[in-house]
PABA-923000 format. One record per residue (C-alpha): residue in one letter; x, y, z; residue number from 1. Coordinates in pm, 1 decimal, always signed. Layout:
<recs>
 resn        u        v        w resi
    A        X        Y        Z  NUM
...
</recs>
This chain:
<recs>
 resn        u        v        w resi
    X  -1685.8  -3890.9  -2300.5    1
    X  -1827.7  -4205.7  -2426.9    2
    X  -2093.9  -4212.4  -2704.2    3
    X  -2374.9  -4314.4  -2467.9    4
    X  -2314.7  -4005.4  -2255.6    5
    X  -2288.9  -3781.5  -2572.8    6
    X  -2626.0  -3924.0  -2708.4    7
    X  -2815.1  -3903.2  -2374.8    8
    X  -2707.8  -3539.4  -2289.8    9
    X  -2769.9  -3429.9  -2642.8   10
    X  -3112.5  -3570.3  -2665.8   11
    X  -3203.4  -3447.6  -2314.2   12
    X  -3094.7  -3093.2  -2413.2   13
    X  -3257.3  -3108.5  -2751.9   14
    X  -3597.3  -3251.3  -2633.8   15
    X  -3636.2  -3051.4  -2314.9   16
    X  -3501.6  -2702.2  -2421.8   17
    X  -3835.7  -2621.7  -2579.5   18
    X  -4080.9  -2845.8  -2380.2   19
    X  -4232.1  -2694.7  -2066.2   20
    X  -4053.1  -2949.3  -1841.5   21
    X  -3733.9  -2777.4  -1748.2   22
    X  -3425.6  -2864.6  -1947.6   23
    X  -3194.8  -2753.0  -1663.0   24
    X  -3366.2  -2998.3  -1419.5   25
    X  -3303.7  -3290.2  -1658.7   26
    X  -2946.9  -3192.7  -1725.9   27
    X  -2885.6  -3158.8  -1356.2   28
    X  -3048.7  -3497.8  -1281.2   29
    X  -2849.3  -3691.2  -1543.4   30
    X  -2526.8  -3692.8  -1347.8   31
    X  -2722.4  -3755.2  -1030.2   32
    X  -2844.5  -4088.7  -1174.1   33
    X  -2521.4  -4191.0  -1346.6   34
    X  -2156.3  -4221.0  -1282.5   35
    X  -2058.8  -4012.1  -1570.2   36
    X  -1793.5  -3744.0  -1532.7   37
    X  -1894.6  -3389.2  -1583.3   38
    X  -1932.8  -3315.9  -1954.6   39
    X  -1744.1  -2995.6  -1936.3   40
    X  -1803.4  -2640.0  -2048.6   41
    X  -1719.1  -2695.7  -2413.2   42
    X  -1982.5  -2960.5  -2448.8   43
    X  -2251.0  -2740.8  -2285.9   44
    X  -2170.4  -2465.5  -2548.3   45
    X  -2203.1  -2722.5  -2825.5   46
    X  -2551.3  -2826.0  -2693.4   47
    X  -2662.4  -2469.8  -2683.6   48
    X  -2547.1  -2417.7  -3041.4   49
    X  -2743.7  -2715.4  -3150.9   50
    X  -3066.6  -2586.8  -2980.7   51
    X  -3003.6  -2230.9  -3130.0   52
    X  -2947.6  -2369.0  -3482.8   53
    X  -3275.8  -2566.8  -3458.0   54
    X  -3498.7  -2275.6  -3356.1   55
    X  -3340.3  -2041.3  -3602.7   56
    X  -3368.4  -2282.2  -3883.7   57
    X  -3738.6  -2356.8  -3799.0   58
    X  -3839.1  -1995.1  -3781.1   59
    X  -3605.9  -1882.4  -4052.3   60
    X  -3867.6  -1706.9  -4260.4   61
    X  -4023.2  -1527.0  -3972.0   62
    X  -3680.3  -1412.6  -3855.2   63
    X  -3585.7  -1276.3  -4193.6   64
    X  -3917.7  -1078.0  -4212.4   65
    X  -3896.1   -957.9  -3855.9   66
    X  -3534.5   -847.1  -3893.1   67
    X  -3609.3   -650.4  -4214.7   68
    X  -3906.0   -487.6  -4064.1   69
    X  -3721.8   -410.9  -3746.5   70
    X  -3448.6   -238.3  -3946.8   71
    X  -3696.5    -23.6  -4127.7   72
    X  -3852.6    +80.7  -3805.7   73
    X  -3506.4   +172.8  -3660.9   74
    X  -3452.2   +378.9  -3973.8   75
    X  -3780.5   +561.7  -3918.4   76
    X  -3967.1   +407.3  -4220.6   77
    X  -4265.5   +288.6  -4026.3   78
    X  -4354.3     +2.3  -3790.7   79
    X  -4563.1   -297.7  -3894.4   80
    X  -4661.9   -618.4  -3705.1   81
    X  -4329.0   -790.5  -3776.1   82
    X  -4124.8   -501.6  -3646.2   83
    X  -4336.4   -474.6  -3335.9   84
    X  -4283.0   -851.4  -3264.4   85
    X  -3913.6   -806.8  -3295.2   86
    X  -3922.2   -518.8  -3050.6   87
    X  -4124.6   -730.2  -2813.4   88
    X  -3877.5  -1009.3  -2829.9   89
    X  -3604.7   -764.8  -2737.5   90
    X  -3816.6   -608.9  -2458.7   91
    X  -3899.0   -936.6  -2306.5   92
    X  -3546.4  -1048.7  -2301.4   93
    X  -3424.8   -762.1  -2082.1   94
    X  -3567.5   -880.6  -1741.2   95
    X  -3399.9  -1226.5  -1768.1   96
    X  -3073.9  -1062.2  -1884.6   97
    X  -3064.8   -838.4  -1579.4   98
    X  -3177.6  -1110.9  -1343.3   99
    X  -2917.2  -1351.9  -1477.6  100
    X  -2631.2  -1099.2  -1424.6  101
    X  -2754.0  -1017.7  -1067.8  102
    X  -2854.8  -1365.9   -934.0  103
    X  -2733.8  -1641.4  -1156.6  104
    X  -2425.9  -1727.7   -953.0  105
    X  -2618.0  -1733.5   -618.4  106
    X  -2890.1  -1946.5   -769.9  107
    X  -2651.6  -2200.7   -925.9  108
    X  -2469.4  -2240.9   -596.0  109
    X  -2770.1  -2252.8   -355.2  110
    X  -3077.9  -2373.2   -541.6  111
    X  -2962.5  -2675.2   -763.3  112
    X  -3061.5  -2942.2   -526.9  113
    X  -3305.1  -3214.7   -623.0  114
    X  -3567.5  -3093.0   -374.2  115
    X  -3549.4  -2732.7   -516.3  116
    X  -3601.2  -2892.0   -857.6  117
    X  -3900.6  -3087.6   -733.9  118
    X  -4054.7  -2771.7   -596.3  119
    X  -4015.5  -2580.5   -914.4  120
    X  -4150.5  -2868.1  -1121.9  121
    X  -4461.2  -2905.9   -907.3  122
    X  -4542.1  -2545.2   -837.3  123
    X  -4490.5  -2409.0  -1183.2  124
    X  -4648.1  -2720.7  -1332.6  125
    X  -4968.2  -2652.1  -1144.0  126
    X  -4961.4  -2286.3  -1258.8  127
    X  -4914.9  -2398.3  -1619.3  128
    X  -5201.6  -2636.0  -1583.1  129
    X  -5438.4  -2369.6  -1447.9  130
    X  -5334.4  -2135.2  -1725.8  131
    X  -5401.1  -2387.9  -1995.2  132
    X  -5726.7  -2495.6  -1843.1  133
    X  -5869.7  -2157.7  -1775.0  134
    X  -5734.5  -1927.5  -2039.8  135
    X  -5839.1  -2042.9  -2384.1  136
    X  -5717.7  -1742.1  -2575.3  137
    X  -5770.7  -1628.5  -2937.4  138
    X  -5481.6  -1380.7  -2981.7  139
    X  -5170.5  -1437.2  -3197.8  140
    X  -4825.3  -1335.3  -3102.0  141
    X  -4870.6  -1047.5  -3342.0  142
    X  -5135.5   -889.5  -3126.1  143
    X  -4908.5   -847.9  -2817.6  144
    X  -4864.0   -509.7  -2672.7  145
    X  -4539.7   -383.0  -2505.4  146
    X  -4712.8   -439.7  -2165.0  147
    X  -4773.1   -802.8  -2259.6  148
    X  -4419.7   -845.0  -2377.3  149
    X  -4289.6   -700.7  -2043.7  150
    X  -4509.7   -922.0  -1840.8  151
    X  -4392.2  -1228.4  -2027.7  152
    X  -4039.6  -1111.5  -1988.6  153
    X  -4071.2  -1071.1  -1619.7  154
    X  -4217.4  -1417.4  -1598.7  155
    X  -3914.5  -1543.8  -1798.9  156
    X  -3672.6  -1423.2  -1540.2  157
    X  -3835.0  -1674.4  -1297.7  158
    X  -3683.0  -1944.8  -1513.7  159
    X  -3342.1  -1883.6  -1331.2  160
    X  -3504.7  -2092.3  -1046.2  161
    X  -3422.3  -2457.9  -1135.1  162
    X  -3722.6  -2656.3  -1219.8  163
    X  -3924.4  -2370.5  -1345.2  164
    X  -3860.9  -2418.4  -1728.6  165
    X  -3809.2  -2107.0  -1935.3  166
    X  -4050.0  -2231.7  -2207.0  167
    X  -4302.5  -2338.0  -1946.5  168
    X  -4319.8  -2000.6  -1764.2  169
    X  -4328.1  -1791.8  -2083.2  170
    X  -4608.3  -2006.9  -2225.2  171
    X  -4793.9  -1976.6  -1891.9  172
    X  -4778.2  -1598.1  -1893.8  173
    X  -4868.8  -1585.8  -2258.6  174
    X  -5177.4  -1813.6  -2209.1  175
    X  -5289.8  -1587.8  -1915.0  176
    X  -5272.8  -1284.9  -2151.1  177
    X  -5511.8  -1457.8  -2392.4  178
    X  -5286.0  -1601.8  -2660.5  179
    X  -5366.1  -1934.5  -2823.4  180
    X  -5160.9  -2228.3  -2725.6  181
    X  -4974.3  -2230.4  -3051.6  182
    X  -4912.2  -1847.9  -3039.2  183
    X  -4785.7  -1883.1  -2680.1  184
    X  -4547.8  -2159.8  -2784.5  185
    X  -4420.9  -1970.1  -3090.8  186
    X  -4346.3  -1657.5  -2894.0  187
    X  -4170.8  -1860.0  -2636.5  188
    X  -3959.8  -2024.8  -2894.4  189
    X  -3868.1  -1684.6  -3051.4  190
    X  -3770.3  -1559.8  -2699.5  191
    X  -3538.1  -1853.0  -2668.0  192
    X  -3307.9  -1715.6  -2944.6  193
    X  -3162.1  -1421.4  -2761.5  194
    X  -3165.7  -1618.6  -2424.7  195
    X  -2956.1  -1903.6  -2582.2  196
    X  -2731.2  -1657.3  -2740.1  197
    X  -2668.7  -1482.0  -2411.1  198
    X  -2623.0  -1807.4  -2209.9  199
    X  -2407.8  -1967.4  -2471.1  200
    X  -2197.1  -1646.2  -2517.1  201
    X  -2114.0  -1639.3  -2142.3  202
    X  -2023.7  -2002.9  -2146.1  203
    X  -1810.4  -1948.2  -2455.4  204
    X  -1617.6  -1659.2  -2277.6  205
    X  -1556.4  -1886.3  -1978.3  206
    X  -1438.8  -2161.1  -2219.7  207
    X  -1190.4  -1918.1  -2385.7  208
    X  -1051.6  -1824.3  -2056.6  209
    X  -1021.1  -2183.2  -1947.0  210
    X   -821.9  -2280.5  -2254.3  211
    X   -886.0  -2649.4  -2182.1  212
    X   -820.3  -2919.1  -2446.6  213
    X  -1114.6  -2965.4  -2692.8  214
    X  -1263.6  -3288.8  -2817.2  215
    X  -1396.1  -3168.0  -3143.9  216
    X  -1555.6  -3492.5  -3246.0  217
    X  -1759.3  -3502.0  -2921.6  218
    X  -1867.1  -3136.7  -2979.9  219
    X  -1969.4  -3191.6  -3339.7  220
    X  -2177.2  -3498.7  -3241.3  221
    X  -2343.0  -3305.8  -2956.7  222
    X  -2426.8  -3013.2  -3168.8  223
    X  -2584.8  -3217.7  -3450.5  224
    X  -2784.4  -3453.4  -3216.1  225
    X  -2902.9  -3160.6  -3004.0  226
    X  -2996.6  -2953.7  -3310.9  227
    X  -3193.6  -3238.9  -3490.0  228
    X  -3375.7  -3345.5  -3174.7  229
    X  -3465.9  -2985.7  -3091.5  230
    X  -3597.5  -2914.6  -3453.7  231
    X  -3814.9  -3227.1  -3432.1  232
    X  -3929.3  -3131.2  -3073.4  233
    X  -4046.1  -2791.2  -3200.5  234
    X  -4233.2  -2928.5  -3499.3  235
    X  -4420.0  -3212.1  -3321.7  236
    X  -4486.7  -2987.4  -3008.7  237
    X  -4668.1  -2729.7  -3204.2  238
    X  -4886.2  -2989.1  -3370.6  239
    X  -4936.2  -3178.2  -3043.2  240
    X  -5066.8  -2880.0  -2829.1  241
    X  -5308.2  -2772.0  -3093.1  242
    X  -5506.0  -3102.4  -3035.0  243
    X  -5422.0  -3197.4  -2682.5  244
    X  -5294.3  -2897.7  -2491.5  245
    X  -5042.6  -2869.7  -2202.8  246
    X  -5196.0  -3116.3  -1952.2  247
    X  -4978.5  -3410.2  -2040.0  248
    X  -4665.9  -3206.7  -1964.7  249
    X  -4831.7  -3089.6  -1637.0  250
    X  -4874.7  -3444.7  -1534.6  251
    X  -4524.3  -3537.6  -1618.1  252
    X  -4390.9  -3246.6  -1418.2  253
    X  -4599.5  -3345.8  -1107.4  254
    X  -4480.1  -3710.7  -1134.1  255
    X  -4120.8  -3613.2  -1170.7  256
    X  -4138.9  -3374.9   -882.0  257
    X  -4307.2  -3631.8   -651.3  258
    X  -4045.3  -3889.3   -752.1  259
    X  -3762.1  -3655.2   -665.3  260
    X  -3914.6  -3583.7   -322.3  261
    X  -3957.2  -3955.1   -263.5  262
    X  -3598.5  -4018.5   -364.9  263
    X  -3419.8  -3735.7   -199.6  264
    X  -3665.5  -3608.2    +78.1  265
</recs>
């Protein structure tokens, strides 16, 4: 891999993993518009590691508190808001985990065309726009119930469809349930942790079985660039949506979807 490919793929992963614009769509489109060879499984794992490091670092204080409270609840020493939030993250991860085991191979083989991406970007972009426009909630992520968490988890399973956006569909569901924009984004970011761990873990297992040669310098650069860009993305996104909302991302999704239909239709 040359340095331009490393930088572009790392920034695409870092910037789109947490934005409601579908990181998978952008990573699929990069090779479509370039002559670069496939980056390989090891580099995909490195990009996931960078994104995971960013979200864990950003929410490190919340994660420490949630983990401690969750441990006390497991030991039967009471359940507080932080423990419940930890349980809801676990509950909301179950549907996408089961759906991934059942359908991931089929979806990756059949539904990764540019036109499918265009449909996902447009349809779920419109749904996000409606949710952001009509549902101005006041609830925080700590006020979720188990039913709310399950609903968001079921919505998250739709992210297996290319173009949907995991962060976009979870934020959409959370907005419809009455969460504020910031709370919807924060819960979506917390949900990304187990999802990235599961996806990266599966890729890592495949990588071990493949036993291909590893370019450690490329992997280190991809991890750092992806992590730094993802951290900055989380920080500025939370400040951005507080003032402006989701509509700019909706417009971007629609324009990208229309462009794909025009190019490949």
